[in-house]
C-alpha positions as CSV (number, residue, x, y, z in Angstrom):
1,M,0.0,0.2,-0.3
2,T,1.3,3.7,-0.9
3,F,0.3,6.6,0.5
4,L,-0.1,9.9,-1.3
5,D,-0.7,13.6,-0.8
6,P,-2.9,14.7,-3.4
7,G,-2.7,18.7,-2.4
8,S,-1.8,20.9,0.3
9,V,-3.3,19.8,3.7
10,G,-5.9,22.3,4.8
11,L,-6.5,23.9,1.4
12,S,-9.0,21.3,0.2
13,L,-10.1,20.8,-3.1
14,N,-13.6,19.5,-1.9
15,H,-14.0,22.7,0.1
16,E,-14.1,20.5,3.4
17,P,-11.7,21.0,6.3
18,G,-9.0,18.5,7.1
19,A,-6.0,16.8,5.1
20,D,-6.8,14.9,1.9
21,V,-5.2,11.5,1.4
22,A,-4.6,9.4,-1.6
23,V,-4.2,5.5,-1.2
24,I,-3.2,3.4,-4.1
25,D,-3.6,-0.5,-3.7
26,C,-1.3,-2.2,-6.1
27,V,-2.2,-6.1,-6.3
28,A,-0.3,-8.3,-8.4
29,D,-2.3,-9.2,-11.8
30,A,-4.8,-6.3,-11.0
31,A,-5.0,-2.5,-12.0
32,P,-4.0,-0.3,-9.2
33,R,-7.0,1.2,-7.1
34,V,-6.8,4.8,-6.1
35,T,-9.3,5.9,-3.0
36,L,-9.6,9.2,-1.3
37,H,-10.0,10.0,2.2
38,K,-10.2,13.1,4.5
39,V,-8.0,12.8,7.7
40,P,-9.0,15.1,10.5
41,Y,-6.1,17.3,12.1
42,D,-6.1,19.8,14.8
43,I,-7.6,22.5,12.4
44,A,-7.9,25.1,15.6
45,S,-4.0,25.0,16.4
46,A,-3.1,25.2,12.7
47,A,-5.1,28.5,12.3
48,F,-3.7,29.5,15.6
49,D,0.0,29.2,14.3
50,I,-1.0,30.9,11.1
51,M,-2.4,33.8,12.9
52,A,0.7,33.8,15.5
53,W,2.9,33.8,12.4
54,E,1.3,37.0,11.0
55,L,0.5,35.3,7.8
56,P,-2.6,36.6,6.1
57,A,-6.2,35.9,8.0
58,Q,-7.5,34.6,4.8
59,I,-5.1,31.5,5.1
60,A,-6.5,30.9,9.0
61,N,-9.9,31.1,7.1
62,V,-9.5,28.6,4.6
63,I,-7.6,26.3,7.2
64,K,-11.2,26.4,9.0
65,T,-13.7,26.4,6.7
66,G,-12.1,24.3,3.7
67,H,-12.7,27.3,1.1
68,G,-11.6,30.8,0.9
């Protein structure tokens, strides 16, 4: 089994907060199967750190809401 990061953590393509993970199952004599999963993480802490680092507030909002 192989794990891939299909994008930036927190900057979701499906407009839902969380981290997106792609899992590729490779089995002998079969086509690889790809599944996408949403993995929770500490969104509040990530948004707090963004503000503490004096990054734009919009980035913290995107982390919290999944869209900008």
